[in-house]
MARVO-865763 format. One record per residue: z, x, y of N, C-alpha, C in turn; residue in one letter. Coordinates in steps of 0.001 Angstrom, whole numbers. Each point is the difference from the previous one (the first is absolute). Example, Ala and Ser with C-alpha at 12.3 -4.5 7.8 and 13.67 -1.06 7.14 Angstrom:
REM MARVO-865763
      npz      npx      npy     capz     capx     capy      cpz      cpx      cpy  residu
     7800    13190    -5690        0     -890     1190        0      900     1200       a
     -720     -350     1050       60      820     1190      730     -770     1090       s
//
This chain:
REM MARVO-865763
      npz      npx      npy     capz     capx     capy      cpz      cpx      cpy  residu
    19468     4831   -29375     -168      138     1457    -1472      207      339       m
     -458     -709     1025    -1384      147      446      -65      958     1180       s
     -975      890      -44     -201      924     1111    -1234     -376      823       f
     -465    -1224     -178    -1082     -521      824      552     -383     1376       e
     -871      -72     1036      475     -451     1316      462    -1451      -69       p
      827     -425      951      413    -1410       30    -1226     -915       72       p
      150    -1190     -539    -1106     -956      -58     -541     -277     1400       r
    -1320       53      123     -633     -277     1281      -81     1193      929       g
      456     1175     -469      -78     1229      797     -813     1002     -805       m
    -1130      404      543    -1023      658     -802     -116     1493      270       d
     -176      763    -1095     -516     1358      129    -1484     -101      355       d
     -501      994      718    -1432       52      298     -607     1220     -673       l
    -1004     -221     -833     -746     1086     -607     -896      643     1063       l
     -499     1221     -258     -795      684     1037    -1127     -845      578       p
     -749     -700     -863    -1125     -796      512      491    -1206      798       e
     1163     -547     -365      574    -1118      749      520      477     1352       e
      668     1149      -18      513      547     1258    -1146      358      938       f
    -1098      512     -565    -1144      379      839     -570    -1210      729       a
      -57    -1152     -675     -487    -1220      654      965     -425     1097       v
     1294       22     -306     1006     -338     1019     -123      926     1208       k
     -162     1307     -260      -76      949     1104    -1252     -214      832       q
    -1083     -412     -635    -1228     -306      742      246    -1153      973       r
      720    -1033     -457      327    -1135      870      843      474     1177       i
      999      833     -296      873      536     1054     -818      807     1004       v
     -913      826     -496     -830      821      893     -846     -870      927       d
     -535    -1091     -533     -814     -907      819      861     -659     1072       v
     1191     -461     -376      893     -620      989      331      996     1100       i
      269     1241     -377      317     1025     1009    -1209      311      879       r
    -1194      -95     -557    -1200      181      818     -117    -1122     1033       e
      365    -1221     -386       -9    -1115      952     1068      206     1068       i
     1176      533     -375     1006      353     1015     -642      872     1070       y
     -713     1041     -458     -599      955      933    -1031     -679      893       r
     -847     -829     -594    -1071     -637      767      529     -983     1038       l
     1131     -634     -291      559    -1009      899     1171      521      837       y
      377     1258     -175     1052      583      827     1416     -318     -432       g
      233     -166    -1306     1345     -276     -516      668     1298     -441       y
     1319       82      211      788     1149     -428      874     -418    -1178       e
       29      846    -1032      747     -368    -1205     1485      317      151       e
      838     -901     -498     1450      191      -13      503     -216    -1426       v
     1256      380     -215      624     -185    -1309     1409     -526      196       e
      379     -964     -803     1350     -554       48      628      133    -1388       t
     1339      -91     -104      657      199    -1299     -346    -1092    -1013       p
      -45      395    -1245     -170     -978    -1079     1218     -910      -94       t
     1173      553      280     1248     -773        2      338     -428     1418       l
      298    -1272      171      438     -526     1293     1248     -852     -225       e
      714     -293     1091     1109     -941     -111     -546    -1415     -169       y
      702     -777     -788     -448    -1347     -345     -239     -865     1232       l
      831      185     1037      -93     -850     1188    -1389       24      626       e
     -688     1128     -126    -1324      130      617     -970    -1046     -543       l
       66     -262    -1294     -951     -920     -628      557    -1410     -136       f
     1308     -151       89      571    -1341       -8     -377     -761     1261       e
     -246      744     1078     -218     -638     1297    -1221     -912       12       a
    -1171      532     -421    -1224     -781      195    -1059      204    -1087       k
      363      502    -1150    -1021      291    -1008     -470    -1223     -760       s
      755    -1081       31     -424    -1210     -699      725     -177    -1318       g
      193    -1269     -348      791     -336    -1187     -599      573    -1272       e
    -1316      -53     -121     -662      470    -1214      292     1476     -245       e
      -79      818     1049      260     1429     -149     1483      267     -198       i
      846     -704      731     1444      233     -120      496     -199    -1431       r
     -602     -936     -723      416     -266    -1375     -563     1015     -987       h
     -859      894      465     -644      953     -904      295     1449      384       r
     1053      227      738      327     1353      421      900      698    -1021       m
     -157     1312      -96      918      828     -784     1163      391      913       f
     1160     -591     -217     1159      187      878     1137      631     -799       v
      701      953      620     1161      611     -654      948      535     1071       f
     1201      382     -422     1019      516      913      -14     1520       -1       d
      187      605     1187      219     1441       45     1490      274     -290       d
      415     1268     -117     1405      289     -344     1014     -560      987       p
     -440     -327     1222      920     -556      999      -83    -1526       81       h
     -769     -596     -897      -67    -1456      -37    -1043     -625      899       g
     -819      823      684    -1073     -550      826    -1156     -439     -889       r
     -591    -1146      328    -1120     -521     -775    -1285      736      373       k
     -635      598     -990    -1272      680      191    -1093     -744     -759       l
    -1236      226      430    -1133     -661     -639    -1167      979      -77       v
     -717      -42    -1127    -1290      676      -72     -982     -852      795       l
     -626      602     1006     -786     -813      937    -1023     -870     -730       r
      -33    -1301      308     -992     -898     -595    -1304      -36      790       p
       38      477     1239    -1176       99      874      357      989     1099       e
     -932      293      896      217     1121      920      -27     -409     1468       v
     -580    -1137      327     -114     -398     1405     1359      -47      687       t
     1006     -558     -674     1337      -68      594      538     1396      283       a
     -235      942     -900      472     1375      199     -678      651     1199       s
    -1303     -219      140     -725      597     1131      446     -643     1311       v
      241    -1305        2      511     -671     1199     1377      539      374       a
      834      252    -1003     1305      615      252     -150     1393      599       r
     -965      759     -505     -280     1337      522     -424      -63     1464       l
     -854     -956      332     -440     -162     1394     1179     -367      890       v
      857     -903     -480     1153     -443      795      996     1122      237       a
      173      885     -986     1080      985       85     -434     1378      471       s
    -1200      440     -367     -379     1391      261    -1259      164      846       k
     -768    -1061      170    -1254      118      750      -17     -898     1230       l
     1173     -442      426       73     -976     1096     -466      574     1332       s
       23     1318      141     -424      621     1262    -1474      407       -9       r
     -660     -160    -1117    -1419      353      -69     -826    -1019      782       r
    -1053      461      659     -866     -949      724     -719     -935     -966       p
     -156    -1234      431     -685    -1008     -805    -1457     -116      439       l
     -897     -408     -874      249     -412    -1383      206     1183     -941       p
      757     -246    -1060      224      961    -1077     -817     -435    -1205       l
     -756      921     -551     -748     -281    -1231      573      874    -1112       r
      640     -632     -976      666      730    -1074     -550     -424    -1357       l
      -79      960     -911     -433     -286    -1364     1002      542     -996       g
      -79     -476    -1223      897      494    -1042     -663     -125    -1366       y
      419      866     -908     -317      -85    -1425     1341       35     -714       i
      332    -1030     -773     1355      -80     -540       47     -777    -1307       a
      973      380     -851      252     -787    -1202     1040    -1072      306       d
     -178    -1168     -608      885    -1153      209      433     -540    -1360       c
     1069     -809       34      605     -457    -1255      360    -1481       94       y
     -469     -778     -968      378    -1413     -101      160     -363    -1473       r
      988     -848     -275      262     -393    -1382     -901    -1173     -368       y
    -1308      283      -56     -986     -993     -416     -165       42    -1517       d
     -579    -1046     -552     -370       14    -1417    -1252      856     -142       e
       85     1154     -688    -1146      916      -49    -1233     -645     -628       p
    -1118      158      662    -1292     -490     -475    -1067      710      816       q
    -1262     -348     -255    -1068      647      766      196     -296     1487       w
       16     1053      804      116     -171     1443     1409     -185      506       g
      967     -127     -884     1402     -123      413      832      993     -802       r
      437     1046      680      836     1006     -629     1338       46      739       r
     1014      469     -654     1310       70      647      105     1199      938       r
     -804      991     -233     -186     1084      976    -1480       23      341       r
     -296      -44     1288    -1394      -44      435     -117      708     1340       f
    -1223      379      322     -260      759     1230     -717     -865     1023       w
      370      202     1264     -651     -683     1114     -410     1020     1061       q
    -1063     -322      700     -406      766     1172      -99     -951     1176       g
      681      312     1078       58     -954     1104     -513      545     1313       g
     -442     -921      852     -319      290     1394      817     -961      845       l
      758      541      966      856     -824      850     -269      368     1460       e
     -333     -998      806     -317      225     1412     1079     -683      841       l
      769      795      730     1120     -505      793     -328       47     1492       f
      379    -1069      710      -50       39     1450    -1133     -759      648       g
     -706     -838     -749    -1113     -752      588      -62    -1412     -570       s
     -132     -977      912     -257    -1385     -409    -1485     -343       61       r
     -801      929      484    -1428     -250      169     -647     -334    -1346       d
     -809    -1056      -64     -694     -334    -1256     -850     1145     -543       p
     -380      944      869     -724     1177     -482      811      759    -1046       m
     1337      -16      142      863      691     -961     -101     -645    -1375       s
       47    -1335      -28     -126     -719    -1269    -1366      279     -633       d
    -1034      -30      831    -1351      257     -505     -115     1417     -555       a
      659      951      654      -48     1392     -454      551      150    -1416       e
     1108     -673     -288      597       91    -1329     -960     -539    -1062       i
     -664    -1108      305     -968     -572     -947    -1180      952     -202       i
     -519      551     1087    -1164      884      -97      345     1302     -711       l
     1194      534      242      432     1206     -711      139     -283    -1493       a
      530    -1174     -334      112     -401    -1409    -1379      -94     -643       s
     -934     -593      724    -1386      -82     -491     -538     1391     -310       r
      260      951      906     -539     1348     -154      579      719    -1215       d
     1292     -200     -268      612      606    -1191     -740     -456    -1254       v
     -207    -1310     -112     -636     -542    -1198    -1460      435      -98       f
     -691       34     1134    -1401      424      -28     -127     1447     -457       q
      879      872      491      -65     1417     -379      326      209    -1474       k
      712     -955     -592      297       75    -1431    -1077     -678     -847       l
    -1046     -498      651    -1075     -666     -718      302    -1435     -369       g
     1051     -567      593      392    -1382     -300     -646     -938     1016       l
    -1294     -148     -112     -753     -749     1012      135    -1508     -178       v
      512     -434    -1166       98    -1440     -265     1294     -580      557       e
      508      569     1061     1274     -423      591     -161    -1280      823       q
     1102     -749       99       15    -1193      855     1405     -180      557       r
       60     -552     1189     1267     -196      702      340    -1480       99       f
     1282     -298     -135      529    -1319      344      945      205     1172       k
     -238     -750     1089      768      194     1229      598    -1326      452       i
     1244       60      395      687    -1163      563      880      423     1158       g
      909     -877      395      870      283     1149     1285     -810     -164       h
     1126      690     -263     1252     -741     -222      484     -675     1275       v
     -491      456     1152      388     -631     1256     -435    -1451       92       g
    -1060     -359     -722     -458    -1395       14     1042     -892     -663       i
      414      373    -1209      999     -814     -703     1374      103      654       m
      353     1192      463     1303      135      679       15     -810     1298       r
    -1156      -89      655      -80     -790     1226      253    -1476     -249       g
     -491     -498    -1117      237    -1406     -359     1455     -210     -416       i
      620     1052     -535     1402      -86     -440      964      587     1028       m
     -410      101     1272      793      740      983     1399     -568      209       e
      225    -1260     -296     1333     -590      172      875      126    -1248       n
     -522      662    -1018      753      233    -1241      556     1416       45       v
     1223      186     -505      602     1330       53     -835     1002     -804       e
       85     1269      458     -844     1057     -546      133      137    -1524       q
     1210      -70     -504      218      192    -1432     -731    -1060     -815       k
       12    -1239      467     -702    -1073     -709    -1511      211       68       t
     -489      436     1172    -1423      340      103     -378     1054    -1041       q
      835     1046      -86     -274     1084     -948      -56     -519    -1432       d
      919     -889     -340       33     -549    -1360    -1250     -814     -293       t
     -425     -818      954    -1212     -810     -189    -1219      897     -202       i
     -131     1023      836    -1140      909     -119       42      754    -1326       l
     1198      387     -430      140      690    -1284     -415     -903    -1155       s
      395    -1266       51     -390     -948    -1046    -1514     -201      -32       l
     -616      -88     1175    -1456     -143       65     -688     1236     -564       l
      537     1177      316     -567     1247     -500       37       53    -1524       d
     1056     -557     -591      151        1    -1462     -638    -1225     -660       r
     -776     -753      778     -709    -1193     -498      962    -1077     -499       k
     1216      -27      523      984    -1023     -377     -102    -1149     1003       m
    -1122     -709      -65     -340     -973     1029      925    -1217        2       h
      411     -436    -1162      893    -1171      -60     1317      299      696       t
      585     1164     -303     1266      390      621     -166      197     1506       e
    -1151      593      404     -254      216     1424      -88    -1332      739       a
     -705     -961     -594     -149    -1312      646     1353     -702      114       r
      809       71    -1026     1319     -637       42      845      573     1132       q
      -49     1327      165      779      637     1065     -555     -369     1368       l
    -1326      -61      116     -610     -434     1260      478    -1404      375       m
       -9     -894     -957      369    -1394      279     1465     -144      394       e
      830      956     -429     1416      -28      377      224      442     1446       q
     -899      824      532      263      637     1287    -1041     -309     1080       h
    -1098     -642     -350    -1078     -213      968     -350    -1479      124       l
     -545     -341     1174     -534    -1344      194    -1229     -186     -898       e
     -309    -1252     -281    -1084     -302     -923    -1330      576      465       k
     -287      -89     1322    -1290      500      490     -110     1517     -169       d
     1125      709      141       -8     1451     -191     -257      345    -1464       a
      643     -734     -907     -209      238    -1433    -1464     -228     -364       v
     -563    -1097      478    -1391     -317     -326     -954     1038      586       e
      334      493     1201     -850     1024      621       25     1287     -816       t
     1190      426     -411      108     1203     -830     -791     -164    -1294       l
       56    -1171     -570     -714     -253    -1256    -1506      -11      215       w
     -441     -534     1128    -1435      -25      303     -535     1409      270       r
      841      847      587     -438     1371      276     -405      724    -1280       l
      699     -302    -1092     -299      659    -1273    -1418     -295     -476       a
     -591    -1076      511    -1361     -365     -390    -1047      703      859       e
      446      686     1040     -931      645      928     -179     1468     -384       h
    -1044      255     -748     -329     1375     -359    -1519      135      -69       r
     -465     1174      400    -1443      235       27     -322     1053     1044       g
    -1122     -145      685     -354      973     1032      709     -351     1309       d
     -373      684     1057      683     -153     1286      -89    -1426      545       i
     -932     -794     -512     -160    -1377      489     1212     -878     -290       k
      840      394     -971     1179     -822     -305      974       -8     1172       v
      -52     1038      836      868       40     1181     -349    -1146      936       v
    -1286     -204      224     -451    -1089      877      446    -1356     -541       e
     -104     -166    -1321      382    -1272     -616     1497     -263      102       k
      796     1074       87     1459     -158        2      589     -148     1399       a
     -802      183     1044      542      -13     1366      717    -1308      319       r
     -645    -1104     -294      607    -1296      317     1242     -251     -848       d
      -12      488    -1229     1124     -239     -910     1282      638      524       i
     -110     1230      540     1208      720      434      274     -161     1493       v
     -836     -734      709      139     -100     1462     1373     -483      482       s
      753     -840     -753     1331     -399      490     1018     1141       22       p
     -329     1130     -621      947     1113      -85     -591     1218      721       w
      441      274     1230     -590     1078      808       17     1370     -683       p
     1116      347     -650       73     1310     -653    -1010       99    -1145       m
     -161    -1082     -739     -978      -14    -1089    -1420      125      550       a
     -274     -685     1109    -1328       77      624     -291     1412      491       s
     1006      613      609     -164     1371      491     -264      960    -1165       q
      700     -193    -1105     -190      850    -1180    -1390     -192     -592       s
     -483    -1229       19    -1342     -285     -500    -1050      737      824       l
      172       -3     1328     -929      719      877       64     1503     -265       e
     1213      515     -233      173     1423     -294     -737      379    -1284       n
      112     -845    -1011     -690      255    -1266    -1510        9      198       l
     -505     -941      775    -1439      -60      258     -473     1269      699       e
      777      483      957     -369     1221      721      -59     1194     -946       t
     1000      123     -871       50     1123     -941    -1217      -10     -920       i
     -294    -1148     -587    -1132      -93     -926    -1313      265      731       v
     -124     -487     1228    -1220      229      787     -193     1484      289       s
     1085      702      322      -82     1440      250     -483      737    -1248       l
      544     -367    -1148     -389      648    -1257    -1463     -272     -309       i
     -408    -1251      137    -1379     -386     -303     -994      633      967       k
      445      249     1212     -867      656      975     -320     1428     -436       n
      979      664     -613     -202     1361     -497     -794      -11    -1304       v
      358     -914     -895     -623      -50    -1325     -356    -1450     -341       d
    -1200     -437      371     -387    -1403     -246      -24     -382    -1477       p
      -87     1000     -881     -149     -287    -1430     1324       51     -760       h
     1077      319      674     1292       68     -682      375    -1380     -537       i
      532      -40    -1219      346    -1274     -645     1413     -415      402       s
       93    -1054      813     1290     -498      480      103    -1491     -267       i
     1076     -394     -659      341    -1413     -144     1204     -279      892       e
     -160     -897      943     1117     -436      842      733    -1108     -753       v
     1303      174     -190      813     -968     -750     1213     -367      850       d
      -20    -1201      572     1067     -404      920     1275     -426     -726       l
      -50     -126    -1317     1203     -301     -768      548     1207     -729       g
     -502     1173      344      363     1253     -662     1382      461      458       f
      854      386     -955     1333      535      321      237     1242     -845       a
      793      939      527      408     1181     -766     1521       24      -83       r
      520      583    -1088     1422      -99     -305      936      770      907       g
     -481     1048      642      875      799      852      363     -776     1258       l
     1288      -41      301      483     -862     1080     -237      577     1390       e
     -347     1282       81     -119      596     1331    -1336     -277      680       y
     -947     -628     -673    -1292     -259      638      120    -1033     1115       y
     -701      276     1098       60     -881     1170    -1368     -484      457       t
    -1071      611     -473    -1331     -346      497    -1048       30    -1087       g
    -1093      710      272    -1089      115     -963      515      572    -1318       m
     -455     -570    -1114      284      541    -1328    -1307       67     -778       i
      -67      911     -967    -1235       92     -783      274      567    -1385       f
     -944     -242     -889      -63      638    -1310    -1423      474     -226       e
     -129     1083     -739    -1310      563     -319     -155       -5    -1521       q
    -1051     -637     -472     -211     -139    -1437    -1352      586     -398       k
     -206       89    -1313    -1270      431     -561     -562    -1117     -864       l
    -1317     -105       -6     -640    -1042     -806      392      162    -1468       e
      368    -1110     -617      364       22    -1408     1452      303     -278       g
      774      313     1037     1428      299     -171      831    -1063      708       e
     1055     -451     -650      858    -1030      578     1026      574      969       q
      512     1188     -305     1042      596      832     -600      622     1250       l
      791       91     1056     -451      682     1216      241     1496     -144       s
     -811      788      679       96     1449      -62      517      592     1313       f
      177     -845      980      493      432     1309      468    -1250      726       n
     1012      149      805      478    -1134      783      793      481     1192       g
      114     -862      981      759      391     1179      -23    -1078     1053       g
      317      425     1215       32     -951     1096      822      509     1161       g
      296     -921      913      729      337     1231     1475     -326     -163       r
      844      935      475     1461     -164     -104      653      485     1303       y
      -73     -836     1017      403      415     1346     1508      147      190       d
      824     -520     -901     1445       47      224      762     1000     -832       g
     -677      769     -856      716      812     -983      689     1217      609       l
     -663      703      910      611     1181      621     1256     -396      768       v
      -78    -1088      736     1163     -482      751     1134     -398     -946       e
     -325     -581    -1139     1010     -392     -982      802     1206     -476       l
     -639     1173      -34      665     1211     -460      590      822     1141       f
      199     -641     1153      683      653     1107     -895      676     1007       g
    -1308     -148     -121     -916      614      945     -373     -933     1133       g
     -851      498      881     -508     -825     1092     -996    -1021     -556       k
     -164    -1146      663    -1031     -946     -447    -1355      703     -101       p
     -567       32    -1189    -1219      763     -258     -934     -790     -903       t
    -1087     -525      534     -962     -691     -869     -600      979    -1003       p
     -384     -509    -1157     -534      886    -1042     -881     -784     -959       a
     -937      722     -601     -879     -595    -1006     -347     1098     -998       v
     -148     -369    -1266     -294     1025     -993     -418     -579    -1333       g
     -133      908     -981     -396     -414    -1344      567      961    -1027       c
       50     -451    -1249      438      824    -1129    -1065      -81    -1088       s
     -702     1094     -207    -1087       64     -975      580      326    -1371       i
     -365     -780    -1004      540      193    -1344     -713     1114     -744       g
      506     1216      156     -637     1164     -626      -27     -140    -1517       i
     1117     -385     -588       80     -113    -1461     -955    -1064     -521       t
      -81    -1107      690     -883    -1091     -435    -1470      430       96       r
     -366      682     1085    -1376      502      131     -291     1017    -1093       i
      970      874     -263     -155     1002    -1056     -282     -664    -1347       q
      752    -1039     -328     -202     -698    -1268    -1379     -660      -48       m
     -433     -543     1134    -1326     -626       65    -1095     1042     -221       h
      110     1143      666    -1018     1040     -135      -30      562    -1418       l
     1168      228     -578       44      517    -1369     -588     -999     -987       l
      113    -1285      309     -554    -1034     -866    -1517      -14      -19       g
     -599      645      987    -1470       51       36     -570      940    -1053       r
      808      916     -499     -348      929    -1081     -953     1114      429       k
     -818     -250     1011     -996     1005      374      417      776     1243       n
     1296      -40      319      475      669     1201      741     1269     -394       i
     -212     1068      724      731     1236     -269      125      798     1285       s
     1249      331      339      240      833     1171      679     1309     -395       y
       -9      338    -1303      670     1224     -420     -742     1204      563       t
      742     1068      214     -564     1229      553      230     1142     -983       n
     -884      157    -1000      193     1097     -954     -191     1340      694       p
      565     1057     -552     -213     1321      596    -1488      333       59       p
     -365      824      958    -1389      445      115     -331     1008    -1090       t
     1001      802     -351     -219     1131     -910     1097       32    -1060       i
     -398      278    -1238      972      340    -1038      -95     1497     -237       l
     1124      690       81       36     1445     -233      687      238    -1341       l
     -727      596     -928      566      255    -1323      224     1494     -197       t
     1127      338     -595      427     1394     -192      -90      316    -1485       v
     -743     1058     -333     -275      286    -1407      965      992     -621       l
      861      644      815      957      952     -582     1239       97      871       s
     1111      403     -613     1254      153      739     -123     1068     1077       d
     -742     1073     -299     -112     1102      954     -697     -437     1293       k
     -812    -1042      -83     -763     -453     1176      763    -1015      846       a
     1226     -360     -402      728    -1085      671      232      274     1479       s
      512     1204      322      322      302     1397    -1261      -33      861       a
    -1079      595     -510    -1261       -9      748     -514    -1431      169       y
      112     -807    -1048     -476    -1389       60      744     -796     1065       a
     1310      198       91      770     -717     1022     -419      424     1401       l
     -333     1288      176     -485      460     1307    -1350     -622      341       n
     -877     -102     -994    -1299     -645      225      203    -1463      397       v
      865     -703     -731      274    -1408      322      565     -135     1403       a
      890      912      380      604      -45     1334    -1063      172     1075       d
     -929      933     -208    -1074      219      978     -936    -1202       87       n
     -301     -597    -1128     -855    -1189       11      652    -1129      796       l
     1305     -212     -192      706    -1069      723       41      299     1495       r
      167     1266      360        3      356     1424    -1352     -284      644       k
    -1033      -53     -812    -1338     -333      504     -313    -1492     -126       n
     1026     -780     -326     -149    -1451       27     -369     -653    -1312       g
      -36      739    -1088     -383     -573    -1290     1222     -476     -780       y
     -175    -1131     -658     1046     -529     -883     -181      635    -1374       s
     1007      742     -432     -105      782    -1235     1131     -371     -944       v
     -360     -340    -1221      988     -232    -1051      -79     1166     -975       s
     1114      725     -151       39     1132     -923      380     -512    -1383       v
     -823      319     -983      292     -406    -1374     1084      926     -557       d
     1205     -518      -90     1134      818     -456      267     -196    -1493       v
     -906     -700     -681      228     -283    -1425     -730      973     -915       s
     -672      977      597     -714     1026     -760     -996     -600    -1001       r
     -774     -955      468    -1017     -608     -853    -1113     1007     -293       k
     -672     -210    -1119    -1224      739     -249    -1049     -458     1009       k
    -1002      836      221     -985     -292     1035     -680    -1353     -230       l
     -364     -288    -1232     -657    -1279     -285      892    -1184      322       g
     1291      134     -301      946    -1076      304      188     -156     1505       d
      -14     1133      722      141      -54     1457    -1189     -724      628       a
    -1195      268     -522    -1198     -686      505      109    -1503     -244       i
      447     -381    -1188      150    -1423     -321     1026     -665      919       e
     1109      701      265     1027     -528      910     -576     -237     1386       t
     -752      985      507     -594     -122     1334     -946    -1196       75       a
     -848     -158     -992     -954    -1109        6      714    -1345      -60       l
     1054      -84     -803      754    -1252     -110      675     -380     1314       n
      346      993      801      674     -254     1277     -975     -112     1165       k
    -1283      111     -285     -989     -108     1068     -146     1269      816       g
      450     1124     -543     -101     1293      696    -1317      655     -407       i
     -721      485      980    -1324      555     -286      -81     1518      182       r
     1080      636      476        6     1460      178     1146      602     -806       s
     -317      953     -859     1001      672     -825       -2     1481      351       l
     1162      537      329      128     1439      237      733      611    -1185       i
     -584     1047     -544      528      644    -1204      523     1380      377       i
     1250      266     -359      618     1297      258      483      578    -1330       i
     -600     1128     -380      432      720    -1195      357     1429      353       g
      198      830    -1016      379     1397      246    -1062      732      814       d
    -1278     -251     -299    -1079      710      704      -20     -369     1480       k
      115    -1289      306       16     -436     1406     1186      609      734       e
     1168       25     -658     1199      559      633     -171     1487      266       a
     -612      707     -938     -195     1445      163    -1035      307     1074       a
    -1061     -816       89    -1095      260      946      224     -638     1370       d
     1006     -884      123      207     -714     1267    -1083    -1029      255       g
     -504     -620    -1062    -1057    -1010      124      503    -1347     -530       t
     -838    -1016      136      276    -1305     -609    -1293     -501     -631       v
      150     -809    -1032    -1162     -633     -630       10    -1479      362       t
    -1091     -447      601     -140    -1402      403    -1023     -680     -899       l
      430    -1079     -649     -925     -789     -816     -177    -1366      650       r
    -1263     -336      297     -337    -1324      529     -252     -922    -1189       d
      882     -980     -191      -85     -850    -1184    -1079    -1071      121       l
     -564     -155     1189    -1103     -951      170    -1324      650     -375       t
     -255     1175      582    -1261      705     -277       91      906    -1226       s
     1229      177     -517      254      856    -1164     -432     1437      246       r
      220      459     1232     -275     1394      344     1315      733      190       t
      -55     1330     -132     1221      804      106     -325     1308      698       q
      913      454      880     -186     1255      710     1338      702      130       v
      -20     1322      -89     1204      808      217     -234      865     1224       t
      900      -96      978     -179      744     1249     1346      106      705       d
       -8      588     1194     1236      106      783      437    -1387      463       s
     1294     -134      297      504    -1290      475     -692     -401     1293       l
     -264      969      875     -656     -304     1272    -1366     -643     -224       e
     -784      543     -948    -1328     -557     -256       84    -1346     -722       k
     1004     -137     -863      178    -1283     -688      377    -1091     1000       v
      814      362      994      348     -964     1053    -1250     -463      741       l
     -922      918      240    -1261     -364      665     -811     -958     -869       s
       -1      239    -1312     -729     -892     -911      625    -1395      -13       m
     1327      -57      -13      690    -1291      -22     -261     -798     1269       l
     -204      720     1108     -194     -668     1290    -1374     -630      123       a
     -934      385     -855    -1369     -524       98      -73    -1441     -486       k
//
């Protein structure tokens, strides 16, 4: 019998967890700066929630099982649907717009490899209640800020708009549109073309195929205007995309954006702008999202436009750890070593007082010799050692050794606190 975690579900060592927590802290700082409130939804949801609009690729990779009453449950494969359900059911009376964020673990039965784990963490920003292109731009700019604060300056965005392709396919039933977009997302171009030819006029098929060749800076929008002009909804979506990119570029002229008019994402609930955020030298995306104006209504709520993103915390963590020179661990400020059993009670009181004054203190409970305690402190990056023996306990003093300057002083705790504060 193996007592290892299931394949693709990872334990995190302290240094790995510290990197993950740093990413989470940065995302939460962006929540604060942009006015988002964090929410939490259950890890377990009913299957129907994700069957509705999550996309064929995700539906085939869900962990599904029956509860004791025979209801189908699923370990959430993503979180946007859960947050939309929350808005529809419990936040429907809140004034709009609503800005919500989340930090959550998700589960998909992927083939485990670098960047793809069966349990992974996401951090999301979801903005409900606005169709204004400023909302779409905000999500992109907030995503930029997360990566910049993590030192990931080599970021680049790919932006498209599913409304362009859906506009050309407007006479095709929604399910077939979803299948075509899913095939394009999975690079199954032959199958996508065959399905297009079964359901679309020849000029529509050729237009969709030509759109895939239009990628680059904002100028590709101008080049595509005549191509999509026979389809009003596609033309309107093209103008919307141009407005969004212009707003972003107005704020940050140097942001790296590739406009891709043939870009598709696998989730079926997208209705407008879509994007992915990548890093130079990496093939996988580290963040993705877009507009999903119909999802809240699908879950029984009022018609509520929405746009958001899901940042791949686990993928960013793996990238940062791969750099080798990154460390977010927080070792204790002080190691307190106890030299005798009689001094134990006094030592715990000293440690308690130090913590009340804001110091991180690790008490050495292994009764190491002084030389071994010093070696332990140095190995952990601790530069202050407090020594408590029988004499200190009897006199009500503490001995502070500075391991950087190699100086040592014995005095009252009050005076030692003053020394530590310098």
